[in-house]
C-alpha positions in Angstrom: 11.8 -10.9 -23.8 14.5 -12.2 -21.9 14.5 -14.8 -19.0 15.3 -14.2 -16.0 15.6 -10.1 -16.0 13.9 -9.9 -12.4 16.8 -12.2 -11.1 18.7 -8.6 -11.6 16.8 -6.3 -9.6 15.4 -5.9 -6.5 11.7 -3.6 -5.8 10.5 -1.6 -3.6 7.1 0.2 -3.4 4.4 2.8 -1.8 1.1 3.8 -3.1 -0.7 7.0 -4.0 -3.9 8.0 -2.4 -6.6 10.6 -3.4 -8.7 12.3 -1.9 -11.8 9.1 -2.0 -8.9 7.5 -0.2 -8.6 4.8 -2.8 -5.5 3.9 -4.8 -4.6 6.8 -7.8 -1.2 4.9 -8.3 1.5 2.9 -7.8 5.3 4.1 -7.8 7.7 1.2 -7.9 11.9 1.2 -6.9 14.1 0.0 -8.8 18.0 -1.4 -7.6 19.8 -3.2 -10.2 22.2 -5.4 -8.1 24.9 -5.2 -11.2 24.7 -2.2 -13.9 27.6 -4.0 -16.0 25.0 -7.3 -15.9 21.8 -5.1 -16.2 19.6 -4.1 -19.1 17.0 -2.1 -19.2 15.1 -2.9 -22.5 14.4 -6.5 -20.7 12.8 -5.2 -17.9 10.4 -2.9 -19.9 9.6 -5.6 -21.7 9.0 -7.6 -18.2 7.0 -5.1 -17.0 4.9 -3.9 -19.9 3.9 -7.8 -20.0 2.8 -7.7 -16.6 1.0 -4.3 -16.3 -2.0 -4.7 -17.9 -4.2 -1.3 -19.2 -6.5 -2.0 -16.1 -3.5 -1.4 -13.5 -3.3 2.1 -11.8 -1.3 4.5 -12.9 2.8 3.7 -12.6 6.0 5.3 -11.5 8.9 4.6 -11.6 12.0 5.6 -10.0 15.9 4.7 -9.1 18.7 6.0 -7.4 20.9 4.4 -10.1 21.9 6.9 -12.4 22.8 4.4 -15.4 19.4 3.1 -15.3 17.8 6.2 -14.9 19.7 7.4 -18.2 18.7 4.4 -20.1 15.0 4.6 -18.6 14.9 7.9 -20.0 16.2 6.8 -23.4 13.4 3.4 -23.8 10.4 3.8 -21.0 7.6 3.8 -23.0 4.9 6.6 -22.4 2.3 4.3 -21.8 3.6 2.0 -19.9 4.6 4.4 -16.4 6.2 8.0 -15.5 9.5 8.5 -14.4 10.9 10.2 -11.4 13.6 12.0 -11.3 15.3 13.8 -8.0 16.7 17.1 -7.7 20.0 15.3 -7.2 19.5 13.7 -10.5 18.8 16.8 -12.6 22.2 18.5 -11.3 23.7 15.2 -13.3 25.0 16.3 -16.9 24.0 13.5 -18.6 20.4 13.5 -16.8 19.9 16.6 -17.7 21.0 16.4 -21.2 17.8 14.1 -22.6 15.0 15.7 -20.7 14.2 17.8 -24.0 14.2 14.3 -26.3 12.1 12.2 -23.1 9.9 14.9 -23.6 9.3 15.5 -27.1 8.7 11.3 -27.1 6.2 11.6 -24.8 7.5 10.6 -21.6 6.2 11.7 -18.8 8.4 13.4 -16.0 7.7 13.5 -12.2 10.0 15.4 -10.1 10.6 14.9 -6.4 12.6 17.1 -4.3 13.6 17.3 -0.3 11.9 19.2 1.9 10.8 22.5 0.8 13.4 22.2 -2.0 11.2 23.4 -5.4 11.7 22.9 -9.0 13.8 25.5 -10.7 11.9 27.9 -12.9 13.8 26.9 -16.0 13.0 23.3 -15.6 9.5 23.5 -14.5 8.6 22.9 -18.7 10.5 19.3 -18.6 8.0 17.5 -16.1 4.2 16.8 -15.7 4.2 16.5 -12.0 6.0 17.2 -9.2 6.0 15.2 -5.5 6.8 17.7 -2.3 7.6 17.5 0.7 6.6 20.0 3.1 9.8 21.3 5.5 8.5 21.6 8.9 7.6 25.7 8.8 5.3 24.9 5.9 3.8 21.8 7.8 2.8 24.0 10.1 1.6 26.6 7.6 -0.4 24.6 5.9 -1.9 23.3 9.4 -2.9 27.0 10.7 -4.3 27.2 7.3 -6.1 24.2 7.6 -7.6 24.9 10.9 -9.0 28.5 9.9 -10.7 27.2 6.6 -12.2 24.9 9.1 -14.0 27.5 11.0 -17.1 29.2 10.8 -18.6 31.9 8.6 -18.7 34.1 12.3 -14.5 33.5 12.5 -13.4 34.2 9.2 -12.7 37.4 8.9 -9.4 37.4 10.1 -7.1 37.9 7.2 -6.8 34.4 5.2 -3.5 32.5 5.8 -1.5 31.4 2.9 -1.1 27.9 2.3 2.0 26.1 0.9 0.0 23.1 0.0 0.2 23.5 -4.1 -3.4 22.0 -6.5 -2.3 19.3 -8.9 0.6 18.2 -7.0 1.8 15.2 -5.1 3.3 15.2 -1.7 4.7 12.8 0.5 5.8 12.4 3.9 2.7 13.9 5.7 2.5 13.0 8.8 -0.5 14.0 10.2 -4.7 13.0 9.4 -5.5 17.0 9.6 -2.6 17.7 7.5 -3.5 14.7 5.0 -7.6 16.6 5.4 -5.9 19.9 4.4 -3.6 18.8 1.3 -7.0 15.9 -0.1 -9.5 17.6 1.0 -9.3 21.5 0.8 -6.1 22.2 -1.7 -6.7 19.1 -4.1 -3.8 17.8 -4.0 -3.7 15.2 -7.3 -2.5 12.6 -4.1 -0.7 11.8 -1.3 2.3 9.5 -1.6 2.3 6.9 1.4 -0.1 7.6 4.3 0.6 8.4 8.0 -0.9 5.8 9.7 0.6 6.2 12.9 -1.1 9.4 13.4 -5.1 8.6 12.3 -4.9 5.1 14.5 -4.2 7.5 17.1 -6.7 9.5 16.9 -8.7 5.9 18.3 -6.5 5.4 20.9 -8.7 6.3 23.8 -11.7 4.0 21.9 -12.3 0.9 20.4 -12.1 0.4 16.1 -14.7 -1.2 14.3 -15.0 -2.4 11.0 -15.9 -0.3 7.7 -19.7 0.2 7.2 -18.9 -0.5 3.6 -16.8 -4.0 4.0 -19.7 -5.2 6.0 -22.6 -4.2 3.7 -20.6 -5.4 0.3 -19.6 -9.2 2.6 -23.8 -9.1 3.0 -24.8 -8.3 -0.2 -22.3 -10.9 -1.6 -24.2 -13.8 0.7 -27.8 -12.6 0.1 -26.7 -12.6 -3.9 -25.6 -16.6 -2.9 -22.5 -16.0 -4.1 -19.9 -18.8 -4.7 -18.3 -19.6 -0.5 -14.9 -18.3 -2.5 -16.5 -14.9 -3.5 -17.6 -14.5 -0.1 -14.5 -16.1 1.7 -12.7 -13.3 -0.2 -15.2 -10.8 0.9 -14.6 -11.3 4.4 -11.2 -11.1 3.7 -11.1 -7.4 2.6 -11.5 -6.4 6.1 -8.6 -7.5 8.7 -10.7 -6.1 12.1 -13.5 -7.5 10.8 -11.7 -10.9 9.8 -10.4 -10.9 13.3 -13.6 -10.4 15.1 -15.2 -12.6 13.0 -12.4 -15.6 14.0 -13.1 -14.6 17.7 -16.6 -14.6 17.5 -16.0 -18.5 15.7 -14.4 -19.6 18.9 -16.4 -17.8 21.5 -17.5 -20.4 24.3 -21.2 -19.0 23.5 -21.4 -21.2 20.2 -19.9 -24.2 21.9 -18.3 -25.7 18.9 -16.0 -28.6 19.9 -13.4 -27.9 17.7 -11.6 -24.8 16.7 -12.0 -22.9 13.9 -8.5 -21.4 12.6 -9.2 -20.1 9.5 -12.1 -18.1 7.4 -13.0 -20.6 5.3 -13.8 -22.8 7.8 -15.4 -20.7 10.1 -17.7 -19.9 7.1 -18.1 -23.8 6.3 -19.0 -24.5 10.1 -21.1 -21.4 11.4 -22.8 -21.1 7.8 -24.0 -18.7 5.8 -27.2 -17.7 8.3 -25.6 -17.7 11.3 -22.7 -15.8 10.1 -25.5 -13.2 7.7 -26.6 -12.5 12.0 -23.2 -11.5 13.0 -22.9 -9.2 10.5 -25.9 -7.4 10.9 -25.3 -7.1 14.5 -22.0 -5.9 13.6 -23.2 -2.7 11.8 -24.6 -1.1 15.1 -21.2 -0.2 16.4 -19.3 0.4 12.2 -17.1 3.5 11.1 -17.6 5.7 8.5 -13.5 6.7 8.5 -12.6 7.0 5.2 -8.7 8.1 6.5 -8.8 4.3 7.8 -9.6 3.0 4.0 -5.8 3.1 3.5 -4.5 1.5 6.1 -6.8 -1.4 5.6 -5.6 -1.7 2.2 -2.4 -1.6 3.1 -2.8 -4.2 5.5 -4.8 -6.5 2.4 -2.2 -5.9 0.3 0.4 -7.2 2.3 -1.9 -10.7 2.8 -2.3 -10.3 -1.0 1.4 -10.4 -1.7 2.4 -13.6 0.6 -1.0 -15.4 -1.1 1.1 -14.7 -4.4 4.7 -15.8 -3.4 4.1 -19.6 -3.0 5.1 -21.0 -6.6 1.8 -21.8 -8.6 0.5 -25.1 -7.9 1.0 -24.9 -3.9 -2.0 -26.3 -1.8 -4.7 -23.4 -2.1 -4.8 -24.3 2.0 -1.0 -23.0 2.3 -1.8 -19.9 0.2 -5.2 -18.9 2.6 -2.3 -19.1 5.9 0.1 -17.3 4.1 -2.7 -14.3 3.0 -4.2 -14.6 6.5 -0.2 -14.5 8.4 -0.2 -10.9 6.1 -3.7 -9.9 7.1 -3.0 -10.2 11.1 0.5 -9.1 11.1 -0.3 -5.9 12.4 -4.0 -5.9 13.8 -2.4 -4.6 17.1 -2.8 -1.6 15.2 -6.2 -2.1 15.0 -7.5 -3.8 18.8 -5.9 -1.0 21.2 -3.9 -4.8 22.0 -0.6 -6.2 22.3 0.1 -8.3 18.9 0.8 -11.2 21.7 -2.0 -11.0 23.7 -4.6 -10.5 20.5 -3.0 -13.4 19.2 -4.2 -15.7 22.1 -7.5 -15.1 21.7 -7.9 -17.1 18.4 -6.6 -19.8 17.7 -4.3 -19.5 14.8 -1.8 -22.1 13.3 1.4 -21.7 15.1 3.2 -21.3 12.1 1.7 -18.1 11.7 1.4 -16.9 14.7 5.0 -17.8 15.0 6.0 -16.1 11.7 4.0 -12.4 12.8 5.6 -12.9 16.5 8.8 -13.0 15.2 9.5 -16.6 16.0 10.8 -17.9 12.8 9.0 -20.7 10.8 8.1 -21.2 7.3 6.2 -18.2 6.9 8.7 -15.8 8.4 10.4 -15.3 5.2 7.8 -14.2 3.4 6.4 -11.7 6.0 9.9 -10.1 6.2 9.8 -10.1 2.7 6.7 -8.3 2.2 7.3 -5.8 5.1 10.8 -4.6 2.9 8.4 -4.4 -0.1 7.0 -1.5 1.5 10.0 1.5 1.4 11.2 4.3 -0.5 13.9 2.4 -1.1 14.7 -1.4 -2.7 18.2 -1.7 -0.3 16.1 -3.7 2.2 14.5 -6.1 0.0 17.5 -7.2 -1.5 19.1 -7.9 2.2 16.2 -9.7 3.0 15.8 -12.1 -0.4 19.5 -12.7 0.1 19.2 -13.5 3.4 16.5 -16.2 3.6 17.8 -17.1 -0.4 14.4 -16.6 -1.4 13.9 -17.0 -5.4 14.1 -13.0 -6.3 12.4 -13.5 -9.6 9.4 -15.2 -8.8 8.9 -12.5 -5.5 9.6 -9.5 -8.3 6.7 -11.1 -10.0 4.5 -12.2 -7.2 5.0 -8.2 -6.7 4.1 -7.0 -10.1 1.0 -9.4 -10.4 -0.2 -8.1 -7.1 0.1 -4.1 -6.9 -1.4 -4.4 -11.3 -4.4 -5.5 -9.3 -5.2 -2.6 -6.9 
């Protein structure tokens, strides 16, 4: 493996979500910085070392034709699938390699534009397809989903044919109703991305509560007398529960003499007995809405990535602060309050607050970098990395390490 190969690329990622609202795969978009200085074989060696068999299924994508051509020749079939857009298929140099890539076992995934369909003559080359619904198709799918949810007495009307195909991937789904039609009614393989805005819009008139499963998992960890590290980790897997816990720990009713500025500090000062009692109270108001799971999981992933960005050997306290910074960076989406006002209710270190509010400080570069990598294209990640003069190799390695553990 050539040293420094990760200096020569930028990454961006999206997650696939299955019917259980769990991570079903990772789409990794790769942008080479310079085609002349880049060798795909070295990149594949690095990816193979970073992506164990226990990691989620990996889909590689790029808008760089020379890189795609090299991946068609050299990508190991056991490592990842390869995405090809319809535009790339129109290039003779790419189209000519489909048969040989298929013969050596490489699974190809086609990706089209809204309403676009793969040509029948090319269908045999692709194991899966990523579809974007056109506005007309999305409307038809919504109508079909509504009809399927009607009672038996109301189903005498002629069934509406849904354009959503089973066992395929869908991207760009923008509404809760449509995602439920795709995953729960039409049995698609997975959704690429998640309509967080529309899912959360349904809670705009009421309060969101922590996830039932997360509360119970934390209670089990406490009752099993697991280590403080494990209990802290469990608490940090729910952004809303973490925020509410910090607000509780700093409430006037407890009468503590010092501010509680971290989850670890709260657990140590309040103790597990008082924490357990508080969690039992939270079970009176909790949610079973699985559509919130990808939103929570994405927030946790951002936090994990930011903590990973610090070099090995850095103080654990700094990693905890970066984690909390990422975890609470979108807390306004979950508490129906402005970000600034929500952060005022808990005594976070100023460097965390400043980064979240875009006011600068040592953590802002890490937060912007993590946000930039949550996209379809890696060009923004490259821009942010250059702006803050971050170590491109370290950032990319941190992303691979984080994604492989999802």
